[in-house]
C-alpha positions as CSV (number, residue, x, y, z in Angstrom):
1,M,2.4,23.8,28.3
2,H,5.0,21.4,30.0
3,S,4.8,17.8,29.7
4,R,4.7,15.8,32.9
5,P,8.1,13.8,33.7
6,Q,8.2,10.3,32.8
7,P,9.3,7.6,35.3
8,H,12.5,6.0,34.3
9,R,11.7,2.6,33.1
10,T,14.7,0.2,32.6
11,D,15.5,-3.6,31.9
12,R,11.9,-4.1,30.8
13,V,11.9,-5.0,27.2
14,G,13.4,-7.7,24.7
15,V,13.8,-6.9,21.3
16,V,14.0,-10.2,18.9
17,V,15.9,-9.5,15.7
18,I,15.7,-12.2,13.0
19,G,18.0,-12.4,10.0
20,Y,19.1,-14.7,7.3
21,D,22.2,-13.9,5.0
22,D,22.0,-10.4,5.8
23,A,25.5,-9.6,7.2
24,R,25.6,-6.1,5.4
25,R,22.4,-4.7,7.5
26,I,21.8,-6.8,10.5
27,A,24.4,-4.8,12.7
28,H,22.5,-1.6,11.9
29,A,19.3,-3.2,13.1
30,V,20.8,-4.6,16.3
31,R,22.4,-1.2,17.1
32,S,19.2,0.7,16.6
33,A,17.7,-1.4,19.3
34,L,20.6,-1.2,21.6
35,A,20.4,2.7,21.2
36,Q,16.9,2.7,22.7
37,G,18.6,2.9,26.1
38,D,18.4,1.2,29.6
39,A,14.9,0.0,28.9
40,V,16.0,-2.6,26.7
41,R,17.1,-5.6,28.7
42,E,18.1,-7.7,25.8
43,V,18.3,-8.1,22.2
44,V,17.9,-11.6,21.2
45,A,19.5,-12.1,17.7
46,V,18.2,-15.2,16.0
47,D,20.2,-16.4,12.9
48,D,18.2,-18.5,10.8
49,C,21.1,-20.6,9.5
50,S,22.8,-18.0,7.5
51,T,25.2,-19.1,4.8
52,D,27.0,-15.6,4.9
53,D,28.9,-13.8,7.7
54,T,25.7,-13.0,9.6
55,H,26.7,-15.1,12.6
56,A,29.9,-13.6,12.9
57,V,28.7,-10.1,13.0
58,L,26.0,-10.8,15.7
59,Q,29.0,-12.5,17.6
60,G,31.0,-9.2,17.5
61,L,28.0,-7.3,18.4
62,A,27.5,-9.6,21.5
63,G,31.1,-9.4,22.4
64,A,30.8,-5.5,22.5
65,D,27.5,-5.2,24.4
66,G,26.4,-7.9,26.9
67,R,22.7,-7.3,26.1
68,V,23.0,-9.1,23.0
69,R,22.3,-12.8,22.9
70,V,22.8,-14.9,19.7
71,I,20.9,-17.9,18.8
72,R,21.9,-19.7,15.6
73,R,19.2,-22.1,14.4
74,A,20.3,-25.5,13.2
75,A,18.6,-25.3,10.0
76,N,17.1,-22.4,7.9
77,S,13.3,-22.2,8.2
78,G,12.6,-20.6,5.0
79,G,10.2,-17.9,6.7
80,C,10.2,-15.3,9.5
81,G,7.8,-17.2,11.8
82,S,10.1,-19.9,13.1
83,P,13.0,-17.4,14.1
84,R,10.6,-15.2,15.8
85,N,9.1,-17.9,17.6
86,T,12.5,-19.0,18.9
87,G,13.1,-15.4,20.3
88,I,9.7,-15.5,22.0
89,D,10.8,-18.8,23.7
90,A,14.2,-17.1,24.7
91,V,13.1,-13.7,25.7
92,T,13.3,-13.2,29.6
93,A,12.2,-9.5,29.7
94,P,8.0,-8.7,30.7
95,Y,8.0,-7.1,27.3
96,V,8.8,-8.2,23.8
97,M,8.8,-6.6,20.2
98,F,10.1,-7.7,16.9
99,L,12.9,-6.1,14.4
100,D,13.7,-7.5,10.9
101,S,17.3,-7.4,10.0
102,D,16.9,-4.8,7.2
103,D,15.0,-2.4,9.2
104,V,15.6,0.1,12.3
105,L,13.7,1.1,15.4
106,P,13.7,5.0,15.2
107,P,15.2,6.9,18.4
108,G,12.6,6.8,21.3
109,A,10.3,4.1,19.9
110,V,10.7,1.6,22.9
111,D,10.2,4.2,25.3
112,A,7.1,5.6,23.7
113,L,5.5,2.0,23.6
114,L,6.7,0.9,27.1
115,T,5.5,4.1,28.8
116,A,2.1,3.8,26.9
117,A,1.7,0.3,28.0
118,E,2.5,0.5,31.6
119,E,0.4,3.7,32.1
120,A,-2.5,2.3,30.2
121,D,-1.8,-1.3,31.9
122,A,-2.2,-2.6,28.2
123,Q,-1.2,-6.0,27.1
124,V,-0.1,-4.5,23.6
125,A,1.1,-1.1,22.5
126,S,1.1,-0.2,19.0
127,G,2.6,2.8,17.0
128,L,3.1,4.3,13.8
129,C,5.3,2.5,11.3
130,V,6.9,4.4,8.3
131,R,7.6,2.8,5.0
132,R,10.9,4.3,3.8
133,E,11.6,3.6,0.1
134,L,15.3,3.1,-0.7
135,P,17.3,4.7,-2.1
136,S,15.0,7.6,-2.8
137,G,14.2,8.1,1.2
138,R,10.5,8.6,0.6
139,E,8.4,7.9,3.5
140,V,5.0,6.8,3.6
141,P,3.0,6.1,7.0
142,W,1.3,3.0,7.5
143,Q,-2.2,3.2,8.4
144,P,-1.8,6.6,9.8
145,R,-5.5,7.1,10.7
146,L,-5.3,4.4,13.3
147,Y,-2.3,6.3,14.9
148,A,-3.6,10.0,14.5
149,R,-4.2,10.3,18.4
150,R,-3.5,8.2,21.5
151,A,-6.3,5.7,22.5
152,V,-6.7,3.3,25.2
153,L,-8.9,0.4,24.2
154,A,-10.4,-2.3,26.7
155,G,-10.3,-4.6,23.6
156,P,-10.4,-4.7,19.9
157,D,-14.0,-5.0,19.7
158,G,-16.0,-2.0,18.3
159,R,-12.7,-1.0,16.6
160,P,-12.9,-3.1,13.3
161,D,-10.4,-0.7,11.6
162,L,-7.8,-2.6,13.7
163,V,-7.7,-5.4,11.3
164,H,-6.1,-3.1,8.6
165,D,-2.9,-3.0,10.6
166,T,-1.6,-6.5,10.2
167,L,2.1,-5.8,11.0
168,C,3.8,-7.4,14.0
169,V,6.8,-5.1,14.3
170,N,5.2,-1.8,15.2
171,K,4.0,-3.2,18.4
172,L,5.1,-3.9,22.1
173,Y,3.7,-7.2,23.6
174,R,3.5,-8.5,27.2
175,T,5.6,-11.5,27.1
176,D,3.2,-13.3,29.3
177,F,0.2,-12.4,27.3
178,L,1.7,-14.1,24.2
179,R,2.7,-17.2,26.1
180,G,-0.4,-17.5,28.3
181,H,-2.5,-17.6,25.1
182,A,-0.1,-19.6,23.1
183,I,0.2,-16.9,20.5
184,R,3.0,-18.0,18.0
185,F,3.6,-17.4,14.2
186,P,3.2,-20.0,11.8
187,E,6.3,-22.2,11.4
188,G,8.4,-22.9,8.4
189,R,7.9,-21.1,5.0
190,F,4.8,-19.2,5.5
191,P,4.7,-15.8,3.8
192,Y,2.5,-13.3,5.3
193,E,2.8,-14.8,8.9
194,D,2.2,-11.3,10.3
195,I,-1.4,-11.8,9.2
196,V,-2.1,-14.8,11.1
197,F,-0.1,-13.8,14.2
198,T,-1.9,-10.5,14.6
199,A,-5.3,-12.2,14.2
200,Q,-4.4,-14.3,17.2
201,V,-3.6,-11.2,19.0
202,M,-6.9,-9.5,18.3
203,A,-8.8,-13.0,19.1
204,A,-7.3,-12.9,22.3
205,A,-9.0,-9.6,23.2
206,P,-6.0,-7.6,24.7
207,R,-6.1,-4.2,26.4
208,L,-4.6,-2.2,23.7
209,V,-3.1,1.4,23.5
210,L,-2.3,3.1,20.4
211,V,0.2,5.9,20.2
212,P,1.0,8.6,17.4
213,D,4.8,8.3,17.9
214,R,6.8,6.7,15.2
215,V,8.0,3.4,16.3
216,Y,9.5,1.3,13.4
217,T,11.1,2.2,10.3
218,W,10.2,-0.4,7.4
219,H,12.7,-0.2,4.7
220,V,11.4,-0.8,1.2
221,R,14.1,-1.8,-1.4
222,R,12.3,-2.6,-4.7
223,S,15.5,-2.9,-6.8
224,A,17.1,-5.3,-4.3
225,E,18.6,-8.4,-5.9
226,R,16.5,-10.4,-3.3
227,L,13.1,-8.9,-3.0
228,S,11.2,-9.3,0.4
229,I,8.1,-11.6,0.6
230,S,5.8,-8.6,0.4
231,L,7.3,-7.0,-2.7
232,D,7.9,-10.5,-4.4
233,R,4.4,-10.6,-5.8
234,A,5.3,-11.9,-9.4
235,P,4.8,-15.6,-8.7
236,I,1.3,-17.2,-8.4
237,E,2.5,-18.8,-5.2
238,N,2.7,-15.5,-3.6
239,W,-0.9,-14.8,-4.1
240,R,-2.0,-18.2,-3.0
241,A,0.1,-17.8,0.3
242,R,-1.6,-14.4,0.8
243,T,-5.1,-15.9,0.6
244,T,-4.1,-18.6,2.6
245,A,-3.0,-16.2,5.4
246,N,-6.2,-14.2,5.2
247,G,-8.3,-17.2,5.1
248,Q,-6.6,-18.5,8.5
249,A,-7.0,-15.0,9.9
250,Y,-10.8,-15.0,9.3
251,A,-11.2,-18.4,10.6
252,I,-9.2,-17.4,13.9
253,L,-11.2,-14.4,14.5
254,L,-14.6,-16.0,13.7
255,G,-13.5,-19.2,15.9
256,A,-12.9,-16.8,18.7
257,G,-16.3,-15.1,18.5
258,R,-15.1,-11.8,17.1
259,K,-17.5,-11.9,14.3
260,E,-17.4,-8.1,13.7
261,L,-13.5,-8.2,13.5
262,A,-13.8,-11.4,11.2
263,R,-16.2,-9.6,8.8
264,A,-13.8,-6.7,8.9
265,A,-10.8,-8.6,8.0
266,R,-12.7,-10.1,4.8
267,A,-13.6,-6.3,4.0
268,K,-10.0,-5.6,4.5
269,F,-9.0,-8.2,1.9
270,L,-11.2,-6.9,-0.8
271,D,-10.3,-3.4,-0.2
272,H,-6.6,-3.8,0.0
273,D,-5.2,-7.2,-1.2
274,L,-7.8,-7.8,-4.0
275,R,-7.4,-4.2,-5.1
276,M,-3.5,-4.3,-5.1
277,Y,-3.2,-7.6,-7.0
278,V,-5.7,-6.6,-9.8
279,R,-3.7,-3.4,-10.5
280,E,-0.8,-5.4,-11.3
281,L,-2.5,-8.2,-13.4
282,G,-1.5,-5.9,-16.5
283,L,2.1,-7.1,-15.6
284,R,1.6,-10.8,-15.7
285,D,1.4,-13.1,-18.4
286,A,-1.8,-15.1,-19.8
287,H,-0.9,-18.0,-17.8
288,Y,-0.3,-16.3,-14.5
289,R,-3.8,-14.4,-15.2
290,R,-5.8,-17.6,-15.7
291,A,-4.3,-19.1,-12.5
292,W,-4.8,-16.0,-10.6
293,W,-8.2,-15.9,-11.7
294,A,-9.2,-19.3,-11.0
295,H,-7.8,-19.1,-7.7
296,T,-9.4,-16.0,-6.6
297,R,-12.8,-17.2,-7.7
298,A,-12.3,-20.2,-5.5
299,Y,-11.4,-18.1,-2.5
300,L,-14.2,-15.5,-3.0
301,A,-16.7,-18.4,-3.4
302,E,-16.1,-19.0,0.4
303,Y,-17.4,-15.4,1.2
304,D,-21.0,-15.0,2.5
305,A,-23.1,-13.0,0.2
306,A,-23.3,-10.4,3.0
307,D,-19.4,-10.0,2.7
308,R,-19.5,-9.3,-0.9
309,T,-22.7,-7.0,-0.7
310,A,-22.0,-5.0,2.6
311,E,-20.9,-2.1,0.4
312,P,-22.0,-2.9,-3.0
313,A,-20.7,0.5,-4.5
314,A,-17.2,0.1,-3.0
315,P,-14.4,-1.0,-5.4
316,G,-13.4,-4.1,-3.5
317,P,-16.8,-6.0,-3.5
318,L,-17.5,-4.7,-6.9
319,L,-14.2,-6.3,-8.2
320,A,-15.2,-9.5,-6.3
321,R,-18.7,-9.8,-8.0
322,V,-17.2,-9.2,-11.5
323,I,-14.5,-11.9,-11.1
324,L,-17.1,-14.2,-9.5
325,A,-19.5,-13.6,-12.4
326,C,-16.7,-14.4,-15.3
327,P,-15.3,-17.9,-15.6
328,E,-12.3,-16.5,-17.6
329,P,-10.4,-13.2,-17.2
330,R,-11.9,-10.2,-18.9
331,D,-12.1,-6.5,-18.6
332,L,-8.8,-6.2,-17.1
333,P,-7.9,-2.7,-18.2
334,R,-11.2,-1.5,-16.6
335,L,-10.9,-3.6,-13.5
336,R,-7.4,-2.1,-13.0
337,E,-8.9,1.5,-13.0
338,L,-11.4,0.5,-10.7
339,A,-8.7,-1.0,-8.3
340,A,-6.8,2.2,-8.4
341,R,-6.7,4.4,-5.5
342,P,-8.9,6.6,-5.8
343,A,-11.0,4.4,-7.9
344,R,-11.9,5.1,-11.5
345,L,-14.8,3.6,-13.1
346,C,-14.2,4.2,-16.9
347,P,-16.8,4.0,-19.6
348,P,-18.9,2.3,-21.0
349,Y,-21.9,2.7,-18.4
350,P,-24.4,0.2,-19.8
351,R,-27.9,-0.4,-18.7
352,T,-30.2,-3.3,-18.9
353,G,-33.4,-3.1,-20.9
354,D,-35.1,-2.0,-17.8
355,G,-32.5,0.8,-17.3
356,V,-30.8,-0.7,-14.6
357,P,-26.9,0.3,-14.5
358,V,-24.6,-2.7,-14.9
359,W,-21.1,-3.5,-15.2
360,A,-21.4,-5.1,-18.8
361,G,-24.5,-5.6,-20.9
362,D,-23.9,-9.5,-20.8
363,L,-23.4,-9.5,-16.9
364,P,-27.0,-8.2,-15.9
365,G,-26.3,-9.6,-12.4
366,V,-23.5,-7.1,-11.7
367,T,-25.6,-4.2,-11.0
368,L,-24.4,-0.8,-10.3
369,E,-27.8,0.4,-8.8
370,P,-26.0,2.2,-5.9
371,Y,-24.6,4.8,-7.8
372,L,-27.9,6.3,-8.9
373,T,-28.5,7.4,-5.3
374,R,-24.7,8.2,-4.6
375,P,-23.7,12.2,-4.8
376,A,-21.3,12.9,-7.5
377,H,-18.4,13.8,-5.2
378,R,-18.5,10.1,-3.7
379,L,-18.4,8.5,-7.2
380,P,-15.5,6.6,-8.9
381,L,-15.3,9.5,-11.6
382,A,-13.3,9.0,-14.6
383,V,-11.3,11.7,-16.2
384,D,-9.0,10.7,-19.2
385,A,-6.1,12.7,-19.9
386,T,-3.5,13.3,-22.8
387,L,-0.4,15.3,-22.4
388,R,0.7,16.6,-25.9
389,P,3.6,18.9,-27.1
390,R,2.8,22.0,-28.9
391,P,4.8,24.4,-30.8
392,R,4.8,26.9,-27.7
393,G,4.9,24.3,-25.0
394,T,3.0,21.2,-23.7
395,V,-0.7,21.0,-23.0
396,L,-2.8,18.7,-21.0
397,R,-6.1,18.0,-22.3
398,L,-8.7,16.5,-19.9
399,R,-12.2,15.0,-20.4
400,L,-14.5,14.2,-17.6
401,H,-17.1,11.4,-18.2
402,D,-20.9,11.5,-17.0
403,M,-22.1,8.5,-14.9
404,Y,-25.6,7.7,-15.3
405,G,-26.6,11.2,-15.4
406,R,-25.1,11.8,-11.8
407,V,-22.4,14.2,-12.9
408,A,-24.5,16.4,-15.0
409,A,-27.0,16.6,-12.2
410,A,-24.1,18.0,-9.8
411,G,-23.1,20.5,-12.5
412,P,-19.4,19.9,-12.9
413,R,-17.6,23.4,-12.9
414,A,-13.8,23.2,-12.9
415,L,-10.8,21.1,-12.6
416,E,-8.2,21.8,-10.1
417,L,-4.9,20.4,-11.2
418,E,-1.8,19.4,-8.9
419,W,1.3,17.7,-9.9
420,R,2.9,15.8,-7.1
421,H,6.5,14.8,-6.8
422,R,6.4,10.9,-5.9
423,E,9.7,10.9,-4.1
424,A,9.8,14.1,-2.4
425,G,6.2,14.6,-1.6
426,R,6.0,18.1,-2.7
427,S,3.5,19.8,-5.0
428,A,3.9,22.1,-8.1
429,R,1.8,25.2,-8.3
430,R,-1.7,24.1,-8.7
431,A,-4.0,25.5,-11.5
432,I,-7.6,25.7,-12.4
433,A,-9.2,24.5,-15.6
434,A,-12.8,25.2,-16.3
435,L,-14.8,22.5,-17.8
436,T,-16.6,22.9,-20.9
437,P,-19.8,20.8,-21.9
438,A,-19.1,18.7,-25.2
439,A,-21.5,17.3,-27.6
440,D,-20.8,13.7,-26.7
441,G,-22.0,14.6,-23.0
442,T,-18.7,14.7,-21.4
443,W,-17.0,17.9,-20.0
444,T,-13.5,18.9,-21.4
445,A,-10.7,21.1,-20.1
446,A,-7.1,22.1,-21.2
447,A,-4.4,23.7,-19.2
448,A,-0.6,24.4,-20.3
449,V,2.1,22.5,-18.2
450,D,5.6,24.0,-17.7
451,L,7.8,21.0,-17.8
452,A,10.8,22.8,-17.1
453,A,9.4,24.4,-13.9
454,L,8.6,20.9,-12.4
455,G,12.2,19.7,-12.4
456,T,13.5,16.2,-12.2
457,G,11.7,13.2,-10.7
458,S,8.5,11.3,-11.0
459,W,5.5,13.4,-11.0
460,D,1.8,12.1,-10.5
461,L,-1.1,14.2,-11.8
462,W,-3.9,14.7,-9.2
463,L,-7.2,16.3,-9.9
464,R,-10.1,17.8,-7.9
465,V,-13.4,17.9,-9.7
466,R,-15.4,21.0,-8.5
467,F,-19.3,20.8,-8.4
468,A,-21.9,23.6,-8.3
469,D,-22.8,23.0,-4.7
470,G,-19.2,23.3,-3.7
471,T,-18.4,19.8,-3.3
472,A,-15.2,18.0,-4.7
473,R,-13.9,14.7,-5.6
474,E,-10.3,13.9,-5.8
475,V,-9.2,11.7,-8.5
476,T,-6.4,10.8,-10.7
477,A,-6.5,10.8,-14.5
478,H,-6.8,7.8,-17.0
479,A,-3.8,8.1,-19.3
480,R,-5.1,7.9,-22.7
481,T,-3.0,5.9,-25.0
482,D,-5.6,5.2,-27.8
483,A,-4.7,8.4,-29.5
484,G,-1.0,7.4,-30.0
485,P,1.8,6.4,-27.6
486,L,3.1,8.7,-25.0
487,R,6.1,9.9,-26.5
488,R,9.2,11.5,-24.9
489,R,10.6,14.9,-25.6
490,A,13.6,17.1,-24.8
491,V,12.6,20.2,-22.9
492,P,15.0,23.2,-22.6
493,S,15.6,24.3,-18.9
494,L,17.6,27.3,-17.5
495,R,18.4,25.1,-14.6
496,F,19.2,21.9,-16.2
497,G,20.0,22.7,-19.5
498,V,18.0,20.0,-20.9
499,L,15.3,18.0,-19.5
500,L,13.9,14.8,-21.0
501,A,10.1,14.4,-20.4
502,Q,8.5,10.9,-20.4
503,P,4.9,10.5,-19.9
504,Y,3.5,7.3,-19.0
505,A,0.9,5.2,-17.4
506,T,1.4,3.8,-13.9
507,H,0.3,0.2,-13.3
508,S,-3.1,1.4,-12.4
509,G,-3.4,3.4,-15.6
510,A,-3.0,6.7,-14.1
511,L,-1.1,9.5,-16.1
512,A,2.3,10.3,-14.7
513,L,5.3,12.1,-15.9
514,R,9.1,11.4,-15.5
515,L,11.6,14.3,-16.0
516,A,15.4,13.4,-16.1
517,T,18.5,15.3,-16.9
518,G,21.2,14.8,-19.5
519,A,21.9,15.9,-23.0
520,H,22.7,12.2,-24.0
521,G,19.0,11.2,-23.2
522,A,17.6,14.1,-24.9
523,L,19.8,13.4,-28.0
524,S,18.4,9.7,-28.0
525,V,14.7,11.2,-28.1
526,V,15.9,13.2,-31.0
527,R,17.2,10.5,-33.1
528,G,14.1,8.5,-32.2
529,R,11.8,11.1,-33.7
530,L,14.0,11.2,-37.0
531,R,13.7,7.5,-37.3
532,R,9.8,7.8,-36.9
533,L,9.8,10.5,-39.6
534,R,11.8,8.5,-42.0
535,R,9.8,5.5,-41.4
536,P,7.2,4.9,-44.2
537,R,3.7,5.5,-43.2
538,R,1.0,2.9,-43.8
């Protein structure tokens, strides 16, 4: 099958590149925009009053290629919105897109978006963004379901899932569309400005085209000395900024009469934003937790009851109902597990005196009645896991919990085990472990784990619970630590000599495994064991 020839489109796109104190990386970003070819009329590079050599680097690029125009702002804005607005004002091309100084446009990105926009007569063209973890190079697509296939939309109404893609950088906009609707980013230091900008775009009801092409590479540097706004979630101000941006987005959509999109935006907040921050509450101190809890309760109190009960069994709305029902932080480990992906609802499973399932005995208003009618393969199942060394190897022990009788009714038969390499994305050989009923109403299984065969890196344990009717539920396992700490051990390996194996619980409480090489590391494990053996027992 031959693809049809594409018309040669030139001089149509302006790329706005913004940067602040990023002399080491901004040239790479600008060159990735210039490399898009003749379709790029101009690269408007906005220096937000840097204190390093960023401006000099940009001037050098401008001297080498006349398409580069450099604008230096007189004062630093403290955010990304103001320099992007400066770029919108300066662009002369009929289309504009945005690029951050530490990211890149992959080859063919502009052509893919421009071709789609002009063929569909669309005011906005959007494509796939890929998050690239550095230095590992691991790549994770952003909202891949939206971009599984090409789609032309007369407007955003009828596609509420569009609110999940709040990025501005993976899109091409008609310049006159942005200017005609006075669509701009929030000025000054305003974290999560993308959320507000994208809401304005959706509120204006543009004709859209979605393409499966990869059009933006978002570099994620978790170990950077200066974290990006989206990664620097430790200060409580970050959470307040995020709720502010989401609140403004909701108001914008509602004010424009986009009620379905506005409600979808609130549902997205519960499913994405709230769950992400709940997973990380265990990393914060007591002062942060109290401040976070109080602020979240105040924010969620603005939701209509329908927003919190549209999907009462979904993890996000359930988290919201628990938080609103409790004046002070509580049940944080259990909430963290519920916020995981996939969600896990760990025991206990209490009922009221009338037999109604509830979150806790003292919270009768937070009911879990929808779980009584939901099939087992759609429940937030909980599987406990322990990884323990034995004389002849390592054994993984698993325990599946029942949930209000729904699991027992479905007849759990087996667990399918899979270790997934977090950086490379590959999987180790799968294994099947039969489930055996236990006296306490749970089901148990065990499987040997060949640590040496896994090799180095971080490995996540994924499970599929198989039921008698052929259905299955994919879950991660809750890392049990009540039976003792997850200890490191040295593992002989033909390939690596010695591997140091460290089981651990992730931020969401799931069991994971880290394997590293090095005799020195193994020796430290042996010394630690000797110290524990010498320590007097109490």
